[in-house]
N, C-alpha and C positions, 0 to 999 in steps of 0.2 A: 445784910449788907452793912459794912462799917460806915457810920455817918461821916460826911464830908464837911470840913469847915466851910462856913460861908462869911462874907463880909457882915459885919455887925454881930458876929458870934452865933448866928443860926446855922443849922445843919440841913443837908439834903434828906428829904424824907424817903424812906424805903418803900412805903405803900404807893406813893405817887409814881416812883420809877417803875414798880412792878406793874401798875395799871397801864402805864404808857407802853411798856414792853409787851404786855398781853394784847393790847390793841394793835400795836405794830405787827405782832405775830399773826393775828387774825386777818389783818389787811393782806399779808404775804400769801397766806393760804388761799384767800379769796381771789387774789389777783393773778395767781400763777402757780406753777408747780414748786413745791418745797420739798427737797430731798431729806428733810429732817422730820422727826415726829414733833407733835404739838409742844410737848414739854421741852424738847431740845431746842426748838426754835424760840420759844419764850425765854429759855435760860440765856441763849446766845444774844438775843436782842436786848435783854436786860443788861448784860455787860456792856453792850454798845451804847445804851441809854445813859449808863453811869459815866462812860468815857466822855460823851458829848456834854453832860451836865458839868463835869469837872473842868472841861475845857472852857465852857461858858463862864464859870465862876472863878477861873484862875486869875490871880493878880496880873500876871503877864500873859496877855491873850495871844493865842496862836490857833489858826484853822487847821493845823496839821493833824490833830486828833480826828477831826471830822473827815479829812481826807483818808485817814487810815481806816476809819469805820466804813466809808464807801468802798474801799479796796476789799476790806474783810467780807463784806457782803457778797461781792463778786466771787471771792474765793470759796464762799459757802454755797455757791451756785444759786443765790437769790438774784437773778439777772433779768426778771421780767421788767420791761420798760415802764409799765404802769405801776409797778412796785416802787421804781425810783421816783416816779412823779408823786406818789402818795407820800413817800418818806420825806421828800424835800418840803412838800406843802405842810405836812404835820409838824415838821421841825420849826416852821415859821409861825403856824397858827396855834398849835397845841402844846408844844414842848414846854415853854416857860410857864404856861397856865397850869399844866398837870404835874410837871416835875419840880418846878421852882415857883410855886404859887406866891403871888404878891411881889415878884421881883421883875415883872415885865416892864415896870415903869422906871426902873433905875436908868440913870444916864448911861448911854453907851450899850445898853442891852440889845436894842434893835439892830445896831451895827454889828455887834457880835454875832447875833442869831444869823443875819444876812451872810456874814463871813463863813459861818459854820455851814450854811446851806450850799454856798459856792464851793467850800472845800469838800463837802460830802459828795456834791455832784461831780466835782473835778476828779476826786479819788475813784468814784464809781466808773466814770467814763474812762479814765486811764487804765484802770484795771481790766475793764471790758475790752478796750482796744488791745492791751497786751495779751489777753486771753485769745482774742480773734487771730492776732498775728501768730500766736503760738500754734493754734489749731491749723492755720493755713500752712504754716511751715511743716507741721507734722504731716498734713495731707499731701503736700507736695513731695515731701521725702518719701512717703509711702507709694505715691504714684511712680516716682522715678525708680524705686526699688522694684515695683511690680513690672514696669516696662522692661527693666534689665532682666528680671526673672523670665518674663515671656520670650524675650529675644533669645536668652540663653537656651530656654526650652525649645524654641523653634530651631535654633542652630543644632541642639542635640537631637531633636526629632528628625531634622533633615539628614544629619549625619547617620542616625540609625536607619532611616529609610534607604539612604544610598548604600549603606552596608548590606541591608537585607536585599535590596534591588540587585546589587552586583553579585552578592554570594548565595542567593537563594538557589535551592536545588530545583525548584520548579521554574518554569518559564513565566516571565512577567513582561508585559507589553503595554505601551501607552499609545493611543491613537486618537486623532481628532474625530469629530462627529462626521466629517466627510470620508472617514475611513482611512485617511493617510496615517501611516505609522509614524509616531514622534520619536519613540525610544523603545529599545528592548534590552533585556539583560543577556548575559552570555549564555545562560541555560536555554533561553528562548531560541537564540541563534543557533546553538549547537543542536537543539532538537530538530530543527528544520534544515540543518546543513548550510545555512547562509552566515555571512559575516554580519555584525551589527550594522555596519554602514550600508550594506546591501538591503537589509530589512527596512532601514529608515527611508529607502527610496521606493517602497513597495506599498500598495494600497491593500487593505484587509481583503477586499473582494477578489483580488487575484490569487489568494490563498484557498479559495473555495474548492471543495472536492466535488466531482461530478456526481457522486452517490451520497451526498449529504442528506441527512433526514429531511423529509418533507416539512416545510414550514419553518426550518431553522433560520434562514435568512430573513424571513418575514418577522420572526421574533427579534433578530438583531436590529432591523429597521425600527421596530417599535421601541426598542431600547434606546437608540440614539435620538428618537423623537421625543424621549421623556416619558413614554407610557409605562415603562417598567424601570425599576432601580437595578435589577440584576437578572441574569439568566445563566443557566447551567446546562450543558449538553455533553454528550460524548460525540467527538468529531474526528474524522480523518483529515490528515494533511498530506499533501504531496511533498516529500523532501526535494531538496535541490537535484539529487541524483535520480529522482523519479520513483524511489521507493515510498511506501505508505507508512505513516506512523499514526497510531490511534492515541487520542488524547482525551483527558477529562478537562473541558474547557469551562471556566467560570468568568463571566464578563459583568463588570459593574459600571455604573454611570457616575461621573464626577460633574457636579454642576457649578455655575457661577454663583456669586452671592445672591443675585436676584432670582435664582432658581432655573435659569436657562442651561440646557445640557452644554457641557464644555469638552470633556474627554470620556473616553472609555478605557478602563483598565482591564486587561485580560490576564488571567493566570491559567497556564496550561501544564498539565502533568502528563508524562508519557505513560500510557497504560497498555502499550502494545502487548507485553508479556502477559499482563493480567487478562487482556481481551482474548488473546489466543488460548489461554488456559480455560477461560469461560466457554469459548467455542468448542474446545475439545471435551470439556465436561458436558456441554449441552449435547454434543453429538453422542456421547456415551449414554446420556440419559434418554436420548430419543431414537437410538438405534440399537438393534439387536447385536450383542457382542459376538455371537457365533456366525451369523450370516451377513452382517453389515447392513441389512434392510432396515427401513423405518420400523420401529416397534409399535406396540399397542398404543402408547401414549401419544406418539407423533401422529399416528393414524387418526385417533379421536380428535386431536387438535386440529389437524387438516380437515377432517370431516365436518367439525363444528364450524370452522371458519367458512367452508363452502356453503353450508346450510344457512349461516348468518348472512352472507353477502348475496346469495343467489336470488334472482328474480322469480316472479310467480310461474313463469313458464320453463324454468330451467330444470333439466332432468338429472338425475344421479343414479348411479347403479353400483351394486356391490356384488362381487363374486367371492364367496367365502369357501375356501378350499381346505380340505383335510386329506391327508395321505391315507390310503387304505392299508391296514395291516401293519402299520409302522411299529407297533409294540412288539409284534413278533420278530421284526428285524432286530430291535434292541435286545429282546430276550435271547435270541439265538446267536447273533453275530457280535453283540456287545455294543455299549453305548458310544464308543469311539467311532465305530464304523457307522452308527446311526447318525451321529453328528456330521460326519463327512458327507453322508447321503443328503442330509438337510442342506448343507452348503451348496451341493450340486443343484438340488431342486430349486433353491432360492435364486441362484444365478440364472437358471433357465427361465424361470418366471419373470425375472426382471428383464432379461433380454427379449423375451417373446413379445412384451408390450412396450419396449423402450421407444419405438418409433411412434407410439400413440399418446405418449405423455401421461399414462396412467400410473398411479401410485401403488406399489407393491409392498406390503408390510407383513412381518411375521407377528402373529397375534400370541404365539406361545406354543410350545410343543411341536407338533407336526401340522399346525394350522397357519394358513396364510390367507390374506385378503387383498383383493385388487379393487381399487376404487376407480370406477368409470365415470369421469366427470364430464358432463355436458354432451352425453350421447344423444342420438336422434330417437332411441326407443329401446325396447327389449331386444331387438335384433342385434344391436351393438354389444349389449351385455352378454348375449349368448355367443356371439363371435368371439369375444374376449375369453369366455369360459372354454370354448372349443380349443382356442389357441393354447390355453393353459394345460388342458388335458392332453393335447398332442405333445406339449413340451415335456410334461411329466412322464408320459407313457414310454418314451424312448428308453432303451436299456441304459442302466447307469453302471459305469465300471468304477468300482471303489476298491483300491488295492488289487488283490487277485480275485475279487468277487464281481460277478456280473448280476445285477439285480433288476428284476422286472417290477416296475412300480406303477401304481395306478392311484387315482384320486377321485374323490367325490366333491361336487361343487353345488352350493346353494346360491341361487341368482335372485336378486331383488332389484327391480327397476321402478322408479316412481318420480313424481314431481317433488322437488325440494320443499315446496310449500305444504306438502301433504304428509311429512313425516318429520322425525327428529332422530338424532344420532343413536339413541338407545333403541327406539322403535325399529329403525332400519337394521340394526345389528341383531336384534331379537328375531326379526323376521328372517334374516339371512341364516342365523343359527338353526332356526326351525326347518328351513328349507334344505339345509345341509343334512339334517337328520332324515329328511325324506329321501334324499338321494342315496344315503347309505342304506336305508331300509329297502330301497327298490333294487338293490344289487350292486352298488358301487361301481366305480369306473365310469361315472356318468354325472350329468348335471340335472338339476330340478329347478323349476321356477316357482316362486312364492305364489300361493293361492290363498287369498284372504278368507274364503269360505272354508277351505280345508283347515286353515289355522284356527278358525273359530270352533270347528268341530273338535280339533285337538285340545283346544283350551277347555271346552265343555268336558271332554273326556278326563282331562287332568283334574278338573274341579270335582268330577264324580269320584275319581280315585282319592282325592284328598278327603272327600266327605265320607268315605266308606267306614273308617274306624269309629267315628262318632255316630254314624247311623246305626251301626251294630250295637253300640253302647246305649243308644236311645230306644232301641227296639223297633226300628223302622222297617225290618225285614218281616215278610210274611211267607207262609208256605201254601202253595196251591197243589191240588192233587188231581192227576189225570187218570181216568179209569183205564185199566188193561182187562180186556174182555176175552173170554174163551170163544174161539171161532167154532167150537164144536156145538155149544148150547147157548151162546151169547150172554152167559152169566159173567158178572164182574168178579174176577179172581184175585185182582191185585190193583194197586194205585201207585203212580210214580210221584214222589214228592219233588216239587219244582219251586225253587225260591224266587220270590219277587221282592222289589224294593219299593215300599210305599213312601216315595220321595215327597217331602212337604211342599215343593214347588212344582215338580214335574209330574206328580201323580204316580200311577203305578208303572214302574220301570221294569221292562223284561230282563232276563238274564244276559241276553246278547250284549247289553250295554254295560254290564258291570262284573260278570263272572271273570272275563279275561283280565280285568283290572285287578280283581281280587287275587287271581293267580299270580300276576306280575308282582304285587306288593307283598305276597305271602299271607294276606288276610284270609285266603281261601280255607286255611286250616281251621281258623276260629269260626268262620262263617259255616264251613261244612260241618263242624261239630255241633253248632247250634241247630242247623237243619236236621242233623241226625236225631238229636235229642227231642226236637219238636215233633218230628215225624213218628218217633217211637211212642211218645205221649199219646198222639192221636190215634196211632194204630192199636195201642193197648186199650183205649176207650172203646174203639170199634169191636175189638175181640171180646171185651168184657160184656158189651151190649148184644153182640151178634156172634157168639162163639161158633155157631154152625157155619158162618160164612167163610171162616178161616182166611180172611182178607190179608194178603201179603202187601207190605209197603216197601217200594223199591226207592233207594236213595243213592244218588250219584256220589261217587268219590273222585276227587281230582287227583292228578298224578302226585302232587305234593303231599296229599293226605296218605296215599298208598305208601309213599316213601318215608313218612313220618315215623319215628321209632316207637311211638306209643299208640299206633293206630288200633291194635288188637285191644289194649286196655281201654281206649276211648269207647270202642264198640261195646266191650263187655260192661263198661260202666253205664252206658246209655240203656242197655237191656236190663241191667240190675236195678237202676233207679226207677224205670218205668214199669217193670214187671212184664214186659212183652216177651213172649216166647221167641227164641232165636230163630225157629223155623219160619216165622212170619216176617223176617226182615231180609230183604234182598239188597245187596250192595252192587251198584253198576259201575264198572271201570271202563275207560275207553280202550279200544283195541290197541292203539299205539302204546299206551301205558303198560298194558298187560303183556304185550309181546316183547317189551324190553325189560321186563322184570327178571331179576336174577338175585342170587345171594339172599340177604336179609329180607328184602321185599317179598320175594318168592316164599320164604318161610312164614312171613306174616300172613300171606294168602292161605296157606295151608292151616295156620292157626285159627284164622277166621272161619274157615270151613269146619274145623274141629269144634268150634263153638256151636255149630248148627246153622250158622247164617248162610243163606243162599248167595252166590256170586254170579253175576251176569257180565257179559261183554257187550258194551253199548256201541252202536254205529258200526256193527260188524260188516266187513266187506270193503270198507274205505281205506283200510290200512295195508299192511304187508304181512298178513298172517302166515306164520310158519305152522302148517297143520300138524307136523310131527310134535312141535313144541306145545301146540294147543292141547294135546293129549295128556301133557304132564301137569296141566293146571287144574285146580280143583273148581272147575266152572260148572254151573248148573244150567245156564241159559245163554242163548245168543239173541241179541236184538238186531234185526236186520236194518241196515241204514235206510233212511228215507228215500234217497235217489233210486234205489232198486224198486221200492214199492211205488214210487211216482211212475216209473216206466210201465206199470200194468194198468194205468188208469185208462178207461175207455174214452173214445172221442164222442162227438155228438151223434154219430151213426152207430154207436155201440161197438166199434172196432177198437181192439187193444192197440195202444200207441206203439209198442215195440215188442214183438214176440221174443226178442233176445233177452230182454230184461226178465220176462216170465221164465225163460229157461234158466237164467242165472239164479233167480229166487228158488226155483225148483231144485237146482243142484245144491244151494246152500242149505235148504231145509233137509234134503236127503243126507248131506254130510253131517249136519248137526245131530239128526236122529241116529246116524251111524255111530256117532260118539256119545250117544245116549244123553244128549242135550235137548232141552226144550227150546222152541223158537218163538220169538215175539217180533211181529212186524210193526215198525213205526210208521207214522205219517199216513195212516189209513184215513182217507177223506171221502170215499164214495162207496156205495153199495157194491158196485162191480169189483172194486179192489177187495172188499171183504169176501165176496163169493169166490174170486179167483184164489185168494190166499186159503180159503177153506178147502177148495178143490186141491190145493197143493199140499194139503195136510199140515199147514202152518198151525201151530198150537194156539197162539193168542195174538191179539191185535191191539194197537193203541193208536189213537188219532182223533180228529175232530168228528169222525162218523160215530165214534163210541162215546165221545164227551170231551169237551175242552177242559183245561185246568180250572179247578174250582175250589172254594174254600172247603175246610173240613166239614162244615155244616151241611153243605150240599151232598157230599158223600154220605154223611149220616142219613140224610133224607132219602137218598137213593137206596141205601140198604134197607130202609123201612118201606121202600116201595112208593115213596111220596114225590119223587122227582124224576123228571124225563131224562133219558140218556144224553140228551143234547145241551145240558146246562152249561152256561158260558162262564168265562173268567170273571165277568162283572157281577156275577150272582152274589148277593149278600149272604152271610152266614146266618 
């Protein structure tokens, strides 16, 4: 800093001024906010210190520089009141001692310092006042501008609202919390067919529709009480002309500043066309397009609703109906006529129960179902089924065709609490199958015990393939004895199922299932091979016995293309002579044999295999045809042999059966065939058959079916003839 001239030739020291300025800056930072850095504040206050010193030392004194310094500090934002107090005090107590040492005692110095203090304070105060006035003016100007902006925005908002309110395509209405309509727009008025003035005189409650959704007005009441902010529903309104309009209604609550409900604003959109389209689509989705009846979806929807709402004692019934032979109508007369027939049947079913309120639905194809709701019991469901059968059975005229139609019906009736929709229909479907199996044109009632048996039978059928793969089947052998000398000349191979849970299962329980599923071919081949292996072992050990093994062939096996190769393969692999194998065929299968199956029988006979007809006498034998077959033996059916059983007094049960057996034996011998009598259970039967010259006998009297080991023991002479099925090998 450049030295400043002083009276007496002395100059102002830079070091003292800098020290004073540094102390002044520290005080500023300590006493309040300083918007400058430490270096900047010291530099600024150093300049002001020099100005104050120059003013104090000036020949012509003026306090104006001190006033300028005070103003400058305010402009620098050093406006803390405690900083002003410190600055004025320091100017009086420290300034001359630190900045102008030794000059404090000069005449007039104290007066000048006091004047500088006053000027400094005055400049600081005036600058602070001007600053405050400026800020207040700026705030006031901003407030007025904000108010003008808000007012303009409100005017613009109201203008926009009015434009939207009047020109909106949807209806808008304003109502008080008492329901009195305050205002509506033109769309609202046009939608309901009123004028705006007419609606302003109406209360919202008067617009209620008699079939409004339950709880809708309770929801509106909760809205105007302030419990909800908004609500949205689909609602019908009556127009002024009495017609109905469907709307999408949205209602919102407007509150006072203190939160109290004030108005409700409703916006409604005409959705009549959309609603009608939805109804048409729903009808199409829930009704059969051909007959117009409710479809499967609507039926299950209705059934589920009934089951869900029914009380514990409420009954429900189902009549599941299927037309008999409808496929033949389609195949012979065409699908168009079949469709017309279904339309007639559907109309008849709907009409026959129309007065009872029962639902009739088409489940698909030619299947219909009648839902009997709330009946008094099974008799009601049976009555409905009989009405349906009567309606269906009347002749149907379609075009120039007159058709006789019948149907089968499965009936299920039970308490709602005891079933479900799926269980009910499963039972109905099962019962319908029973009605079909019993002859068609009738109804059948669901029987839980019969159903359980069917389920068990189905379980057995499902387990057959795996059981064969796991080796669960076993072969038992029943002796066939010569009635002339009581020697065992053959055995019949009988298959059993060693079930892991049910134990030893007889053929009556699974052979029919194997035939139905086609597994009988694989199973029969396995039995054939096993029987040939066992027979070869007997022949190797007891060649003089010449024991024949007799194996049953099912009709499917006889008709199988490779039956001859299968038999030849079994003989070849086991080494059993063909003459020791006898194949048994049922009478019905043999008598219907023609073409390739007949040639197969002759090829089997050419192998040297013996052929026998099993259960002879129960079918419809054509004796002339029998002569053409390469048959070696007839096995008389058990019922004929049963007829020659003696009673307790030793009298034969029926001489007619004995005469029939005699005739059959004579016939067989005339055809050069051997005769085996089945089901021989008593000594009397054996003696009578021997007297009738029957060749061999088979039955419990001669031995029950037993494992191969028992037959081996018998050939050795170690086992009694009466060994039973349960004997271990």
